C-alpha atoms as a printed R data frame, in Angstrom:
    type eleno elety resid chain resno       x       y       z
1   ATOM     1    CA   MET     A     1  -3.532   0.450 228.217
2   ATOM     2    CA   ASP     A     2  -3.280  -2.595 230.495
3   ATOM     3    CA   GLN     A     3  -6.346  -4.192 228.902
4   ATOM     4    CA   ALA     A     4  -5.024  -3.475 225.422
5   ATOM     5    CA   ILE     A     5  -1.657  -5.041 226.261
6   ATOM     6    CA   GLU     A     6  -3.418  -8.095 227.665
7   ATOM     7    CA   THR     A     7  -5.391  -8.466 224.440
8   ATOM     8    CA   LEU     A     8  -2.262  -8.085 222.331
9   ATOM     9    CA   GLN     A     9  -0.461 -10.658 224.500
10  ATOM    10    CA   LYS     A    10  -3.318 -13.131 224.052
11  ATOM    11    CA   TRP     A    11  -3.305 -12.672 220.288
12  ATOM    12    CA   VAL     A    12   0.479 -13.073 220.097
13  ATOM    13    CA   ASP     A    13   0.236 -16.268 222.152
14  ATOM    14    CA   GLU     A    14  -2.407 -17.684 219.807
15  ATOM    15    CA   SER     A    15  -0.699 -16.692 216.540
16  ATOM    16    CA   ARG     A    16   1.878 -18.513 214.436
17  ATOM    17    CA   ARG     A    17   2.160 -16.273 211.371
18  ATOM    18    CA   ILE     A    18   2.652 -12.789 212.768
19  ATOM    19    CA   VAL     A    19   3.747 -10.036 210.409
20  ATOM    20    CA   PHE     A    20   4.934  -6.653 211.600
21  ATOM    21    CA   PHE     A    21   4.585  -3.604 209.347
22  ATOM    22    CA   GLY     A    22   6.546  -0.620 210.616
23  ATOM    23    CA   GLY     A    23   7.446   2.946 209.808
24  ATOM    24    CA   ALA     A    24   9.683   5.739 211.064
25  ATOM    25    CA   GLY     A    25   8.236   5.621 214.584
26  ATOM    26    CA   VAL     A    26  10.013   2.308 215.120
27  ATOM    27    CA   SER     A    27  13.400   4.001 214.725
28  ATOM    28    CA   THR     A    28  12.734   7.291 216.513
29  ATOM    29    CA   GLU     A    29  13.236   5.455 219.800
30  ATOM    30    CA   SER     A    30  16.768   4.757 218.556
31  ATOM    31    CA   GLY     A    31  17.316   8.476 218.017
32  ATOM    32    CA   ILE     A    32  16.700   8.540 214.262
33  ATOM    33    CA   PRO     A    33  14.449  11.487 213.267
34  ATOM    34    CA   ASP     A    34  11.313  10.871 211.254
35  ATOM    35    CA   PHE     A    35   9.963  13.162 208.551
36  ATOM    36    CA   ARG     A    36   6.615  14.388 209.819
37  ATOM    37    CA   SER     A    37   6.720  14.848 213.605
38  ATOM    38    CA   GLN     A    38   7.241  18.203 215.308
39  ATOM    39    CA   ASP     A    39  10.997  17.628 215.322
40  ATOM    40    CA   GLY     A    40  11.050  15.742 212.023
41  ATOM    41    CA   LEU     A    41  12.965  16.592 208.901
42  ATOM    42    CA   TYR     A    42  10.015  18.332 207.251
43  ATOM    43    CA   ASN     A    43  10.045  20.898 210.054
44  ATOM    44    CA   GLN     A    44  13.741  21.736 209.835
45  ATOM    45    CA   LYS     A    45  15.180  24.505 207.685
46  ATOM    46    CA   TYR     A    46  16.985  23.679 204.457
47  ATOM    47    CA   PRO     A    47  17.284  25.569 201.150
48  ATOM    48    CA   ASP     A    48  14.892  23.019 199.648
49  ATOM    49    CA   PRO     A    49  12.239  20.798 201.277
50  ATOM    50    CA   PRO     A    50  13.584  17.374 202.330
51  ATOM    51    CA   GLU     A    51  11.017  15.695 200.062
52  ATOM    52    CA   THR     A    52  12.577  17.541 197.124
53  ATOM    53    CA   ILE     A    53  16.153  16.805 198.174
54  ATOM    54    CA   VAL     A    54  15.590  13.042 198.400
55  ATOM    55    CA   SER     A    55  14.039  12.826 194.949
56  ATOM    56    CA   HIS     A    56  15.536  11.193 191.868
57  ATOM    57    CA   THR     A    57  15.565  14.480 189.977
58  ATOM    58    CA   TYR     A    58  17.469  16.261 192.744
59  ATOM    59    CA   PHE     A    59  19.977  13.389 192.987
60  ATOM    60    CA   VAL     A    60  20.708  13.647 189.273
61  ATOM    61    CA   ARG     A    61  20.744  17.433 188.910
62  ATOM    62    CA   ARG     A    62  22.151  18.562 192.264
63  ATOM    63    CA   THR     A    63  24.192  15.595 193.410
64  ATOM    64    CA   GLU     A    64  26.508  17.513 195.745
65  ATOM    65    CA   GLU     A    65  23.589  19.113 197.585
66  ATOM    66    CA   PHE     A    66  21.861  15.745 197.770
67  ATOM    67    CA   TYR     A    67  24.856  14.153 199.442
68  ATOM    68    CA   ARG     A    68  25.322  17.000 201.905
69  ATOM    69    CA   PHE     A    69  21.796  16.408 203.169
70  ATOM    70    CA   TYR     A    70  22.025  12.614 202.903
71  ATOM    71    CA   LYS     A    71  25.213  12.369 204.970
72  ATOM    72    CA   ASP     A    72  23.969  14.871 207.526
73  ATOM    73    CA   LYS     A    73  20.406  13.642 208.031
74  ATOM    74    CA   MET     A    74  19.871  10.220 206.486
75  ATOM    75    CA   LEU     A    75  22.822   8.295 207.926
76  ATOM    76    CA   SER     A    76  22.935   7.314 211.587
77  ATOM    77    CA   PRO     A    77  25.872   4.903 212.020
78  ATOM    78    CA   TRP     A    78  25.683   5.349 215.806
79  ATOM    79    CA   ALA     A    79  22.069   4.119 216.097
80  ATOM    80    CA   LYS     A    80  21.356   0.871 217.954
81  ATOM    81    CA   PRO     A    81  18.276  -1.397 217.942
82  ATOM    82    CA   ASN     A    82  15.654  -0.553 220.551
83  ATOM    83    CA   ALA     A    83  13.121  -2.694 222.414
84  ATOM    84    CA   ALA     A    84  10.842  -2.970 219.374
85  ATOM    85    CA   HIS     A    85  13.574  -4.275 217.068
86  ATOM    86    CA   LYS     A    86  14.736  -6.750 219.709
87  ATOM    87    CA   LYS     A    87  11.260  -8.071 220.504
88  ATOM    88    CA   LEU     A    88  10.468  -8.660 216.829
89  ATOM    89    CA   ALA     A    89  13.714 -10.580 216.396
90  ATOM    90    CA   GLU     A    90  12.829 -12.647 219.457
91  ATOM    91    CA   LEU     A    91   9.401 -13.439 218.019
92  ATOM    92    CA   GLU     A    92  11.010 -14.575 214.772
93  ATOM    93    CA   ARG     A    93  13.480 -16.827 216.590
94  ATOM    94    CA   ALA     A    94  10.550 -18.369 218.468
95  ATOM    95    CA   GLY     A    95   8.897 -19.277 215.157
96  ATOM    96    CA   LYS     A    96   5.942 -16.961 215.691
97  ATOM    97    CA   LEU     A    97   6.782 -14.035 213.397
98  ATOM    98    CA   THR     A    98   7.212 -14.726 209.694
99  ATOM    99    CA   ALA     A    99   8.271 -11.282 208.440
100 ATOM   100    CA   VAL     A   100   9.051  -7.689 209.197
101 ATOM   101    CA   VAL     A   101   7.902  -5.298 206.486
102 ATOM   102    CA   THR     A   102   9.518  -1.913 206.995
103 ATOM   103    CA   GLN     A   103   9.506   1.526 205.435
104 ATOM   104    CA   ASN     A   104  12.758   2.304 207.224
105 ATOM   105    CA   ILE     A   105  16.161   2.252 205.567
106 ATOM   106    CA   ASP     A   106  18.437   2.085 208.620
107 ATOM   107    CA   GLY     A   107  19.039  -1.685 208.876
108 ATOM   108    CA   LEU     A   108  18.313  -1.807 212.612
109 ATOM   109    CA   HIS     A   109  15.985  -4.802 212.300
110 ATOM   110    CA   GLN     A   110  18.889  -6.851 210.938
111 ATOM   111    CA   ASP     A   111  21.184  -5.522 213.667
112 ATOM   112    CA   ALA     A   112  18.700  -6.859 216.236
113 ATOM   113    CA   GLY     A   113  18.781 -10.291 214.599
114 ATOM   114    CA   SER     A   114  15.752 -10.297 212.299
115 ATOM   115    CA   ARG     A   115  16.315 -12.259 209.106
116 ATOM   116    CA   ALA     A   116  13.017 -12.080 207.191
117 ATOM   117    CA   VAL     A   117  13.004  -8.323 206.574
118 ATOM   118    CA   TYR     A   118  11.324  -6.722 203.564
119 ATOM   119    CA   GLU     A   119  12.826  -3.249 203.155
120 ATOM   120    CA   LEU     A   120  10.293  -1.452 200.981
121 ATOM   121    CA   HIS     A   121  12.399   1.671 200.595
122 ATOM   122    CA   GLY     A   122  15.808   0.028 200.414
123 ATOM   123    CA   SER     A   123  18.716   0.418 202.814
124 ATOM   124    CA   VAL     A   124  21.498   2.888 203.554
125 ATOM   125    CA   ARG     A   125  23.651  -0.202 204.180
126 ATOM   126    CA   ARG     A   126  23.774  -0.936 200.436
127 ATOM   127    CA   ASN     A   127  25.242   1.197 197.652
128 ATOM   128    CA   PHE     A   128  26.099   0.633 194.022
129 ATOM   129    CA   CYS     A   129  28.048   2.221 191.187
130 ATOM   130    CA   THR     A   130  25.775   3.667 188.518
131 ATOM   131    CA   ARG     A   131  28.412   2.904 185.861
132 ATOM   132    CA   CYS     A   132  29.947  -0.533 186.512
133 ATOM   133    CA   HIS     A   133  27.269  -1.686 189.007
134 ATOM   134    CA   ALA     A   134  29.812  -2.706 191.656
135 ATOM   135    CA   ARG     A   135  28.137  -2.990 195.041
136 ATOM   136    CA   TYR     A   136  29.388  -1.610 198.338
137 ATOM   137    CA   ASP     A   137  27.935  -2.741 201.648
138 ATOM   138    CA   GLY     A   138  27.905  -0.516 204.699
139 ATOM   139    CA   MET     A   139  28.018   3.257 205.007
140 ATOM   140    CA   ASP     A   140  31.786   3.832 204.907
141 ATOM   141    CA   ILE     A   141  31.957   4.344 201.138
142 ATOM   142    CA   ILE     A   142  29.593   7.294 201.596
143 ATOM   143    CA   LEU     A   143  30.824   8.665 204.915
144 ATOM   144    CA   ASP     A   144  34.516   8.484 203.978
145 ATOM   145    CA   SER     A   145  34.034  10.429 200.735
146 ATOM   146    CA   PRO     A   146  34.705  14.172 201.182
147 ATOM   147    CA   GLY     A   147  32.148  15.062 198.533
148 ATOM   148    CA   VAL     A   148  30.227  13.007 196.003
149 ATOM   149    CA   PRO     A   149  31.247   9.351 196.457
150 ATOM   150    CA   LYS     A   150  32.907   7.769 193.431
151 ATOM   151    CA   CYS     A   151  33.499   4.126 192.623
152 ATOM   152    CA   PRO     A   152  37.079   3.015 193.458
153 ATOM   153    CA   LYS     A   153  36.967   0.598 190.525
154 ATOM   154    CA   CYS     A   154  35.791   2.813 187.666
155 ATOM   155    CA   GLY     A   155  35.284   6.303 189.016
156 ATOM   156    CA   GLY     A   156  31.553   6.192 188.431
157 ATOM   157    CA   LEU     A   157  28.927   7.822 190.654
158 ATOM   158    CA   ILE     A   158  27.856   5.774 193.657
159 ATOM   159    CA   LYS     A   159  24.161   5.785 194.539
160 ATOM   160    CA   PRO     A   160  22.591   4.566 197.772
161 ATOM   161    CA   ASP     A   161  20.297   1.581 197.289
162 ATOM   162    CA   VAL     A   162  17.346   3.519 198.677
163 ATOM   163    CA   VAL     A   163  14.088   4.322 196.927
164 ATOM   164    CA   LEU     A   164  14.016   8.059 196.271
165 ATOM   165    CA   TYR     A   165  10.871  10.007 195.515
166 ATOM   166    CA   GLU     A   166   9.912   9.499 191.836
167 ATOM   167    CA   GLU     A   167  11.366   5.972 191.924
168 ATOM   168    CA   GLY     A   168   9.367   2.745 192.073
169 ATOM   169    CA   LEU     A   169   9.567   0.083 194.749
170 ATOM   170    CA   ASP     A   170  11.506  -3.111 194.053
171 ATOM   171    CA   SER     A   171   8.956  -5.534 192.623
172 ATOM   172    CA   ASP     A   172  10.472  -8.618 194.285
173 ATOM   173    CA   VAL     A   173  10.465  -6.984 197.711
174 ATOM   174    CA   LEU     A   174   6.928  -5.707 197.170
175 ATOM   175    CA   TYR     A   175   5.640  -9.103 196.046
176 ATOM   176    CA   GLY     A   176   7.292 -10.880 198.968
177 ATOM   177    CA   ALA     A   177   5.808  -8.425 201.463
178 ATOM   178    CA   VAL     A   178   2.330  -8.806 199.979
179 ATOM   179    CA   GLU     A   179   2.524 -12.595 200.207
180 ATOM   180    CA   LYS     A   180   3.582 -12.518 203.861
181 ATOM   181    CA   ILE     A   181   0.872 -10.004 204.799
182 ATOM   182    CA   ARG     A   182  -1.795 -11.969 202.945
183 ATOM   183    CA   ASP     A   183  -0.827 -15.155 204.801
184 ATOM   184    CA   ALA     A   184  -0.572 -13.576 208.259
185 ATOM   185    CA   ASP     A   185  -2.871 -14.565 211.120
186 ATOM   186    CA   LEU     A   186  -1.920 -11.404 213.063
187 ATOM   187    CA   LEU     A   187  -0.808  -8.132 211.501
188 ATOM   188    CA   ILE     A   188   0.800  -5.589 213.820
189 ATOM   189    CA   VAL     A   189   1.273  -2.127 212.333
190 ATOM   190    CA   GLY     A   190   3.450   0.214 214.330
191 ATOM   191    CA   GLY     A   191   5.144   3.590 214.177
192 ATOM   192    CA   THR     A   192   3.652   4.718 210.888
193 ATOM   193    CA   SER     A   193   1.117   7.379 209.960
194 ATOM   194    CA   LEU     A   194   0.044   5.240 206.979
195 ATOM   195    CA   VAL     A   195   0.131   8.170 204.563
196 ATOM   196    CA   VAL     A   196   3.052   7.137 202.319
197 ATOM   197    CA   TYR     A   197   1.872   5.114 199.350
198 ATOM   198    CA   PRO     A   198   2.169   2.574 197.856
199 ATOM   199    CA   ALA     A   199   3.716   1.155 201.038
200 ATOM   200    CA   ALA     A   200   0.770   2.060 203.283
201 ATOM   201    CA   GLY     A   201  -1.624   0.319 200.918
202 ATOM   202    CA   LEU     A   202  -0.052  -3.052 201.655
203 ATOM   203    CA   ILE     A   203  -2.208  -3.580 204.734
204 ATOM   204    CA   ASN     A   204  -5.184  -3.848 202.375
205 ATOM   205    CA   TYR     A   205  -3.877  -7.298 201.466
206 ATOM   206    CA   TYR     A   206  -4.345  -8.562 205.007
207 ATOM   207    CA   GLN     A   207  -7.152 -11.124 205.116
208 ATOM   208    CA   GLY     A   208  -7.117 -11.962 208.812
209 ATOM   209    CA   ARG     A   209  -9.300 -10.706 211.632
210 ATOM   210    CA   ARG     A   210  -6.669  -9.383 214.014
211 ATOM   211    CA   LEU     A   211  -5.262  -6.065 212.844
212 ATOM   212    CA   VAL     A   212  -3.384  -4.124 215.527
213 ATOM   213    CA   LEU     A   213  -2.318  -0.475 215.138
214 ATOM   214    CA   ILE     A   214   0.269   0.951 217.544
215 ATOM   215    CA   ASN     A   215   1.087   4.618 217.086
216 ATOM   216    CA   LEU     A   216   1.423   7.836 219.051
217 ATOM   217    CA   GLN     A   217  -1.004   9.658 216.773
218 ATOM   218    CA   PRO     A   218  -4.302   8.534 215.182
219 ATOM   219    CA   THR     A   219  -4.154   7.164 211.637
220 ATOM   220    CA   GLY     A   220  -6.711   7.014 208.868
221 ATOM   221    CA   MET     A   221  -6.863   3.238 209.339
222 ATOM   222    CA   ASP     A   222  -7.819   3.244 213.040
223 ATOM   223    CA   SER     A   223 -11.452   2.535 212.287
224 ATOM   224    CA   ARG     A   224 -10.480  -0.649 210.442
225 ATOM   225    CA   ALA     A   225  -8.293  -1.997 213.234
226 ATOM   226    CA   ASN     A   226  -9.412  -4.623 215.714
227 ATOM   227    CA   LEU     A   227  -7.126  -3.134 218.361
228 ATOM   228    CA   VAL     A   228  -5.646   0.374 218.562
229 ATOM   229    CA   ILE     A   229  -2.925   1.173 221.092
230 ATOM   230    CA   LYS     A   230  -1.687   4.732 221.537
231 ATOM   231    CA   GLY     A   231   1.948   4.651 222.584
232 ATOM   232    CA   LYS     A   232   5.545   4.167 221.575
233 ATOM   233    CA   ILE     A   233   6.066   0.933 219.710
234 ATOM   234    CA   GLY     A   234   9.127  -0.052 221.762
235 ATOM   235    CA   GLU     A   235   7.354   0.516 225.065
236 ATOM   236    CA   VAL     A   236   4.343  -1.494 223.912
237 ATOM   237    CA   LEU     A   237   6.179  -4.460 222.389
238 ATOM   238    CA   GLY     A   238   8.643  -4.455 225.269
239 ATOM   239    CA   GLN     A   239   5.800  -5.612 227.543
240 ATOM   240    CA   ILE     A   240   4.965  -8.627 225.383
241 ATOM   241    CA   GLN     A   241   6.247 -12.006 226.535
242 ATOM   242    CA   VAL     A   242   7.416 -14.570 223.980
243 ATOM   243    CA   ARG     A   243   6.242 -17.998 225.044
């Protein structure tokens, strides 16, 4: 591990266009459960599989059940940024990191101070009315509703601005993420199993020669990486000095 950290430190020192691509493992250190680990949402008991509940069809047809699960398991207003979020924000402030591309929807990168964040799957911090299109920032409009949240202006159904299964990614966000990854001189991928597409396919756009994978478990992309570090992303990035 020490040698791997030294290599990562050297590459960070020499780079000026770092991009970080992260998944659920970045937020688990803040107490937010992922989907696929032993304690993840896929391994908990619900009347329907979580993947079904957070689908567009389920949202439309069984809205009350959707929101019961969403409020209980998808919102974490108590969560705080961890060492990984803070280090990435520090790298951006130092002019070394050009973007964070994330599969997470919790907004913790912004809480840590990151500004160039491409949220591939949207954010629980944004909501909109499906009728009048009024927008509501934050989680209060959802959490304060006893049942299905309705728009205070028109009474329409409020939907979280998150990408549900069966829905496509925002093309502007996707294009921006691709451009940043393509231009990067160091791509650090952390806390993701790289099995959720199309998001996982974005690393194929990287044209550099320094691809780093940091994850607790092996991924299908390990053989392509120039450096693989097995560990928690916060513990690894927390050792990196910004200079």
